[in-house]
PDB file of N, H, CA, C and O in Angstrom:
ATOM      1  N   ARG A   1       3.632  -6.560 -12.218  1.00  0.00           N
ATOM      2  CA  ARG A   1       5.173  -6.258 -11.255  1.00  0.00           C
ATOM      3  C   ARG A   1       5.032  -7.575 -10.739  1.00  0.00           C
ATOM      4  O   ARG A   1       5.763  -8.396 -11.292  1.00  0.00           O
ATOM      5  N   LEU A   2       4.418  -7.936  -9.983  1.00  0.00           N
ATOM      6  H   LEU A   2       3.824  -7.269  -9.534  1.00  0.00           H
ATOM      7  CA  LEU A   2       4.788  -8.686  -8.440  1.00  0.00           C
ATOM      8  C   LEU A   2       4.156  -9.696  -8.930  1.00  0.00           C
ATOM      9  O   LEU A   2       4.587 -10.697  -8.359  1.00  0.00           O
ATOM     10  N   LEU A   3       2.531 -10.255 -10.475  1.00  0.00           N
ATOM     11  H   LEU A   3       2.180  -9.441 -10.939  1.00  0.00           H
ATOM     12  CA  LEU A   3       2.742 -11.368 -11.047  1.00  0.00           C
ATOM     13  C   LEU A   3       3.544 -12.359 -12.026  1.00  0.00           C
ATOM     14  O   LEU A   3       3.546 -13.543 -12.362  1.00  0.00           O
ATOM     15  N   ASP A   4       4.309 -11.006 -12.310  1.00  0.00           N
ATOM     16  H   ASP A   4       4.308 -10.044 -12.037  1.00  0.00           H
ATOM     17  CA  ASP A   4       5.583 -11.448 -13.250  1.00  0.00           C
ATOM     18  C   ASP A   4       6.796 -12.663 -12.096  1.00  0.00           C
ATOM     19  O   ASP A   4       7.377 -13.731 -12.284  1.00  0.00           O
ATOM     20  N   ALA A   5       6.698 -11.969 -11.282  1.00  0.00           N
ATOM     21  H   ALA A   5       6.226 -11.101 -11.129  1.00  0.00           H
ATOM     22  CA  ALA A   5       7.990 -12.592  -9.968  1.00  0.00           C
ATOM     23  C   ALA A   5       6.944 -13.278  -9.610  1.00  0.00           C
ATOM     24  O   ALA A   5       7.477 -14.373  -9.790  1.00  0.00           O
ATOM     25  N   ILE A   6       5.821 -13.564  -9.226  1.00  0.00           N
ATOM     26  H   ILE A   6       5.388 -12.674  -9.080  1.00  0.00           H
ATOM     27  CA  ILE A   6       5.116 -15.099  -9.223  1.00  0.00           C
ATOM     28  C   ILE A   6       5.404 -15.642 -10.031  1.00  0.00           C
ATOM     29  O   ILE A   6       6.509 -16.185 -10.014  1.00  0.00           O
ATOM     30  N   ALA A   7       4.718 -15.742 -10.925  1.00  0.00           N
ATOM     31  H   ALA A   7       3.820 -15.301 -10.939  1.00  0.00           H
ATOM     32  CA  ALA A   7       5.231 -16.533 -11.929  1.00  0.00           C
ATOM     33  C   ALA A   7       6.411 -16.803 -12.493  1.00  0.00           C
ATOM     34  O   ALA A   7       6.334 -17.597 -13.430  1.00  0.00           O
ATOM     35  N   GLU A   8       7.857 -16.266 -12.141  1.00  0.00           N
ATOM     36  H   GLU A   8       7.919 -15.621 -11.379  1.00  0.00           H
ATOM     37  CA  GLU A   8       9.652 -16.271 -12.815  1.00  0.00           C
ATOM     38  C   GLU A   8       8.780 -17.498 -10.775  1.00  0.00           C
ATOM     39  O   GLU A   8       7.796 -18.075 -11.237  1.00  0.00           O
ATOM     40  N   GLY A   9       8.817 -17.657 -10.137  1.00  0.00           N
ATOM     41  H   GLY A   9       9.616 -17.188  -9.761  1.00  0.00           H
ATOM     42  CA  GLY A   9       8.561 -18.412  -9.230  1.00  0.00           C
ATOM     43  C   GLY A   9       9.734 -17.746  -8.434  1.00  0.00           C
ATOM     44  O   GLY A   9      10.382 -18.366  -7.591  1.00  0.00           O
ATOM     45  N   ASN A  10      10.005 -16.161  -8.833  1.00  0.00           N
ATOM     46  H   ASN A  10       9.478 -15.658  -9.518  1.00  0.00           H
ATOM     47  CA  ASN A  10      11.095 -15.777  -7.667  1.00  0.00           C
ATOM     48  C   ASN A  10      10.369 -15.235  -6.018  1.00  0.00           C
ATOM     49  O   ASN A  10      10.195 -14.027  -5.856  1.00  0.00           O
ATOM     50  N   SER A  11       9.993 -16.216  -4.892  1.00  0.00           N
ATOM     51  H   SER A  11      10.135 -17.197  -5.024  1.00  0.00           H
ATOM     52  CA  SER A  11       9.831 -15.561  -4.124  1.00  0.00           C
ATOM     53  C   SER A  11      10.218 -14.713  -3.341  1.00  0.00           C
ATOM     54  O   SER A  11       9.394 -13.824  -3.124  1.00  0.00           O
ATOM     55  N   PRO A  12      11.236 -14.633  -2.784  1.00  0.00           N
ATOM     56  CA  PRO A  12      11.790 -13.520  -2.586  1.00  0.00           C
ATOM     57  C   PRO A  12      11.061 -12.334  -3.506  1.00  0.00           C
ATOM     58  O   PRO A  12      10.100 -11.783  -2.967  1.00  0.00           O
ATOM     59  N   LYS A  13      11.367 -11.966  -4.618  1.00  0.00           N
ATOM     60  H   LYS A  13      12.147 -12.414  -5.056  1.00  0.00           H
ATOM     61  CA  LYS A  13      10.962 -10.604  -5.251  1.00  0.00           C
ATOM     62  C   LYS A  13       9.391 -10.089  -5.068  1.00  0.00           C
ATOM     63  O   LYS A  13       8.967  -8.937  -5.159  1.00  0.00           O
ATOM     64  N   ALA A  14       8.673 -11.301  -4.783  1.00  0.00           N
ATOM     65  H   ALA A  14       9.018 -12.237  -4.709  1.00  0.00           H
ATOM     66  CA  ALA A  14       7.191 -11.103  -4.623  1.00  0.00           C
ATOM     67  C   ALA A  14       6.832 -10.943  -4.094  1.00  0.00           C
ATOM     68  O   ALA A  14       5.753 -10.445  -4.414  1.00  0.00           O
ATOM     69  N   VAL A  15       7.153 -11.111  -2.024  1.00  0.00           N
ATOM     70  H   VAL A  15       8.029 -11.516  -1.764  1.00  0.00           H
ATOM     71  CA  VAL A  15       7.536 -11.188  -1.458  1.00  0.00           C
ATOM     72  C   VAL A  15       7.073  -8.876  -0.797  1.00  0.00           C
ATOM     73  O   VAL A  15       6.249  -8.069  -0.366  1.00  0.00           O
ATOM     74  N   ARG A  16       8.704  -9.175  -1.359  1.00  0.00           N
ATOM     75  H   ARG A  16       9.374  -9.830  -1.709  1.00  0.00           H
ATOM     76  CA  ARG A  16       8.979  -7.435  -1.934  1.00  0.00           C
ATOM     77  C   ARG A  16       8.164  -6.524  -2.329  1.00  0.00           C
ATOM     78  O   ARG A  16       8.075  -5.405  -1.823  1.00  0.00           O
ATOM     79  N   LEU A  17       7.347  -7.055  -3.500  1.00  0.00           N
ATOM     80  H   LEU A  17       7.419  -7.964  -3.911  1.00  0.00           H
ATOM     81  CA  LEU A  17       6.584  -6.760  -4.429  1.00  0.00           C
ATOM     82  C   LEU A  17       5.885  -5.994  -3.295  1.00  0.00           C
ATOM     83  O   LEU A  17       5.831  -4.930  -2.678  1.00  0.00           O
ATOM     84  N   ALA A  18       5.205  -7.680  -3.475  1.00  0.00           N
ATOM     85  H   ALA A  18       5.249  -8.544  -3.976  1.00  0.00           H
ATOM     86  CA  ALA A  18       3.578  -7.314  -2.209  1.00  0.00           C
ATOM     87  C   ALA A  18       3.521  -6.265  -0.598  1.00  0.00           C
ATOM     88  O   ALA A  18       2.604  -5.653  -0.051  1.00  0.00           O
ATOM     89  N   GLN A  19       4.694  -6.425  -0.328  1.00  0.00           N
ATOM     90  H   GLN A  19       5.439  -6.922  -0.773  1.00  0.00           H
ATOM     91  CA  GLN A  19       4.497  -5.396   1.291  1.00  0.00           C
ATOM     92  C   GLN A  19       5.128  -4.612   0.603  1.00  0.00           C
ATOM     93  O   GLN A  19       6.075  -4.496   1.381  1.00  0.00           O
ATOM     94  N   ASP A  20       5.431  -3.867  -0.358  1.00  0.00           N
ATOM     95  H   ASP A  20       4.662  -3.961  -0.990  1.00  0.00           H
ATOM     96  CA  ASP A  20       6.335  -2.941  -0.482  1.00  0.00           C
ATOM     97  C   ASP A  20       4.096  -2.290  -1.274  1.00  0.00           C
ATOM     98  O   ASP A  20       3.561  -1.308  -0.760  1.00  0.00           O
ATOM     99  N   HIS A  21       3.552  -2.893  -2.116  1.00  0.00           N
ATOM    100  H   HIS A  21       3.986  -3.691  -2.534  1.00  0.00           H
ATOM    101  CA  HIS A  21       2.329  -2.302  -1.722  1.00  0.00           C
ATOM    102  C   HIS A  21       1.510  -2.432  -1.347  1.00  0.00           C
ATOM    103  O   HIS A  21       0.530  -1.849  -1.810  1.00  0.00           O
ATOM    104  N   LEU A  22       1.383  -3.523   0.036  1.00  0.00           N
ATOM    105  H   LEU A  22       2.179  -3.997   0.413  1.00  0.00           H
ATOM    106  CA  LEU A  22       0.296  -2.754   1.011  1.00  0.00           C
ATOM    107  C   LEU A  22       0.865  -1.877   1.554  1.00  0.00           C
ATOM    108  O   LEU A  22       0.036  -0.985   1.734  1.00  0.00           O
ATOM    109  N   ALA A  23       2.161  -1.483   2.073  1.00  0.00           N
ATOM    110  H   ALA A  23       2.835  -2.207   1.926  1.00  0.00           H
ATOM    111  CA  ALA A  23       2.607  -0.618   2.720  1.00  0.00           C
ATOM    112  C   ALA A  23       1.862   0.764   2.169  1.00  0.00           C
ATOM    113  O   ALA A  23       1.238   1.452   2.976  1.00  0.00           O
ATOM    114  N   ALA A  24       1.941   1.115   0.893  1.00  0.00           N
ATOM    115  H   ALA A  24       2.448   0.556   0.238  1.00  0.00           H
ATOM    116  CA  ALA A  24       1.969   1.827  -0.010  1.00  0.00           C
ATOM    117  C   ALA A  24       0.015   2.462   0.234  1.00  0.00           C
ATOM    118  O   ALA A  24      -0.781   3.286   0.683  1.00  0.00           O
ATOM    119  N   ALA A  25       0.156   1.816  -0.156  1.00  0.00           N
ATOM    120  H   ALA A  25       0.803   1.147  -0.521  1.00  0.00           H
ATOM    121  CA  ALA A  25      -2.045   1.285   0.378  1.00  0.00           C
ATOM    122  C   ALA A  25      -2.589   1.428   1.748  1.00  0.00           C
ATOM    123  O   ALA A  25      -3.767   1.783   1.703  1.00  0.00           O
ATOM    124  N   ARG A  26      -2.089   1.256   3.074  1.00  0.00           N
ATOM    125  H   ARG A  26      -1.132   0.967   3.110  1.00  0.00           H
ATOM    126  CA  ARG A  26      -1.703   1.542   3.821  1.00  0.00           C
ATOM    127  C   ARG A  26      -1.448   2.896   4.111  1.00  0.00           C
ATOM    128  O   ARG A  26      -2.398   3.629   4.387  1.00  0.00           O
ATOM    129  N   ARG A  27      -0.298   3.327   4.087  1.00  0.00           N
ATOM    130  H   ARG A  27       0.474   2.731   3.863  1.00  0.00           H
ATOM    131  CA  ARG A  27      -0.678   5.226   3.500  1.00  0.00           C
ATOM    132  C   ARG A  27      -1.455   5.603   2.660  1.00  0.00           C
ATOM    133  O   ARG A  27      -1.578   6.744   2.213  1.00  0.00           O
ATOM    134  N   ASN A  28      -1.806   5.026   2.496  1.00  0.00           N
ATOM    135  H   ASN A  28      -1.706   4.099   2.858  1.00  0.00           H
ATOM    136  CA  ASN A  28      -3.175   6.078   1.526  1.00  0.00           C
ATOM    137  C   ASN A  28      -4.169   6.448   1.890  1.00  0.00           C
ATOM    138  O   ASN A  28      -4.775   7.472   1.577  1.00  0.00           O
ATOM    139  N   THR A  29      -4.445   5.612   2.620  1.00  0.00           N
ATOM    140  H   THR A  29      -3.953   4.779   2.874  1.00  0.00           H
ATOM    141  CA  THR A  29      -5.638   5.222   3.872  1.00  0.00           C
ATOM    142  C   THR A  29      -5.404   5.415   5.081  1.00  0.00           C
ATOM    143  O   THR A  29      -6.328   5.300   5.886  1.00  0.00           O
ATOM    144  N   LEU A  30      -4.189   5.736   5.480  1.00  0.00           N
ATOM    145  H   LEU A  30      -3.438   5.830   4.826  1.00  0.00           H
ATOM    146  CA  LEU A  30      -4.421   7.298   6.352  1.00  0.00           C
ATOM    147  C   LEU A  30      -4.473   7.622   6.030  1.00  0.00           C
ATOM    148  O   LEU A  30      -5.673   7.838   5.857  1.00  0.00           O
ATOM    149  N   ALA A  31      -3.461   8.588   5.028  1.00  0.00           N
ATOM    150  H   ALA A  31      -2.487   8.413   5.169  1.00  0.00           H
ATOM    151  CA  ALA A  31      -3.972   9.990   4.894  1.00  0.00           C
ATOM    152  C   ALA A  31      -4.833  10.065   3.617  1.00  0.00           C
ATOM    153  O   ALA A  31      -4.345  10.167   2.491  1.00  0.00           O
ATOM    154  N   ALA A  32      -6.150  10.006   3.883  1.00  0.00           N
ATOM    155  H   ALA A  32      -6.546   9.924   4.798  1.00  0.00           H
ATOM    156  CA  ALA A  32      -7.105   9.944   3.815  1.00  0.00           C
ATOM    157  C   ALA A  32      -8.255  10.400   5.088  1.00  0.00           C
ATOM    158  O   ALA A  32      -9.031  11.353   5.159  1.00  0.00           O
ATOM    159  N   HIS A  33      -7.901   8.974   6.260  1.00  0.00           N
ATOM    160  H   HIS A  33      -7.271   8.200   6.202  1.00  0.00           H
ATOM    161  CA  HIS A  33      -8.608   9.382   6.960  1.00  0.00           C
ATOM    162  C   HIS A  33      -8.076  11.103   7.955  1.00  0.00           C
ATOM    163  O   HIS A  33      -8.565  11.826   8.824  1.00  0.00           O
ATOM    164  N   LYS A  34      -6.749  11.037   7.065  1.00  0.00           N
ATOM    165  H   LYS A  34      -6.352  10.449   6.360  1.00  0.00           H
ATOM    166  CA  LYS A  34      -6.419  12.257   8.249  1.00  0.00           C
ATOM    167  C   LYS A  34      -7.253  13.527   7.532  1.00  0.00           C
ATOM    168  O   LYS A  34      -7.763  14.440   8.181  1.00  0.00           O
ATOM    169  N   THR A  35      -7.291  13.419   6.177  1.00  0.00           N
ATOM    170  H   THR A  35      -6.876  12.677   5.650  1.00  0.00           H
ATOM    171  CA  THR A  35      -8.216  14.421   5.322  1.00  0.00           C
ATOM    172  C   THR A  35     -10.073  14.593   5.788  1.00  0.00           C
ATOM    173  O   THR A  35     -11.112  15.209   5.554  1.00  0.00           O
ATOM    174  N   ILE A  36      -9.560  13.722   6.442  1.00  0.00           N
ATOM    175  H   ILE A  36      -8.715  13.222   6.632  1.00  0.00           H
ATOM    176  CA  ILE A  36     -11.196  13.243   7.159  1.00  0.00           C
ATOM    177  C   ILE A  36     -11.414  13.983   8.788  1.00  0.00           C
ATOM    178  O   ILE A  36     -12.171  14.659   9.485  1.00  0.00           O
ATOM    179  N   ASP A  37     -10.455  13.449   8.752  1.00  0.00           N
ATOM    180  H   ASP A  37      -9.840  12.900   8.186  1.00  0.00           H
ATOM    181  CA  ASP A  37     -10.611  14.136  10.449  1.00  0.00           C
ATOM    182  C   ASP A  37     -10.201  15.970  10.809  1.00  0.00           C
ATOM    183  O   ASP A  37     -10.334  16.650  11.827  1.00  0.00           O
ATOM    184  N   ALA A  38      -9.505  16.371   9.005  1.00  0.00           N
ATOM    185  H   ALA A  38      -9.397  15.819   8.178  1.00  0.00           H
ATOM    186  CA  ALA A  38      -9.452  17.576   9.390  1.00  0.00           C
ATOM    187  C   ALA A  38     -10.573  18.325   9.657  1.00  0.00           C
ATOM    188  O   ALA A  38     -11.212  18.861  10.562  1.00  0.00           O
ATOM    189  N   LYS A  39     -10.514  18.031   7.905  1.00  0.00           N
ATOM    190  H   LYS A  39      -9.995  17.595   7.170  1.00  0.00           H
ATOM    191  CA  LYS A  39     -12.432  18.418   7.793  1.00  0.00           C
ATOM    192  C   LYS A  39     -12.881  18.527   8.592  1.00  0.00           C
ATOM    193  O   LYS A  39     -13.358  19.652   8.738  1.00  0.00           O
ATOM    194  N   LEU A  40     -13.118  17.506   9.761  1.00  0.00           N
ATOM    195  H   LEU A  40     -12.731  16.592   9.643  1.00  0.00           H
ATOM    196  CA  LEU A  40     -14.156  17.069  10.343  1.00  0.00           C
ATOM    197  C   LEU A  40     -14.210  18.350  12.083  1.00  0.00           C
ATOM    198  O   LEU A  40     -15.176  18.902  12.610  1.00  0.00           O
ATOM    199  N   ILE A  41     -12.551  18.367  12.497  1.00  0.00           N
ATOM    200  H   ILE A  41     -11.766  17.919  12.069  1.00  0.00           H
ATOM    201  CA  ILE A  41     -12.145  19.053  13.671  1.00  0.00           C
ATOM    202  C   ILE A  41     -12.153  21.006  12.777  1.00  0.00           C
ATOM    203  O   ILE A  41     -12.157  21.813  13.706  1.00  0.00           O
ATOM    204  N   SER A  42     -12.155  21.565  11.737  1.00  0.00           N
ATOM    205  H   SER A  42     -12.152  20.909  10.982  1.00  0.00           H
ATOM    206  CA  SER A  42     -12.585  22.995  11.127  1.00  0.00           C
ATOM    207  C   SER A  42     -13.910  22.988  11.329  1.00  0.00           C
ATOM    208  O   SER A  42     -14.413  23.841  12.060  1.00  0.00           O
ATOM    209  N   SER A  43     -14.661  22.034  10.718  1.00  0.00           N
ATOM    210  H   SER A  43     -14.252  21.340  10.125  1.00  0.00           H
ATOM    211  CA  SER A  43     -15.858  22.978  10.011  1.00  0.00           C
ATOM    212  C   SER A  43     -15.992  22.764  11.382  1.00  0.00           C
ATOM    213  O   SER A  43     -16.941  23.255  11.994  1.00  0.00           O
TER     214      SER A  43
END
């Protein structure tokens, strides 16, 4: 979808898709760290 938006020259849409993707990646990374921290604390 992101590449399609870029290919179409649809910059605002491309930027929005990229930001959504980054936000999701950041949430997943934070969730992984929290899980690791919880395991360290409980052990």
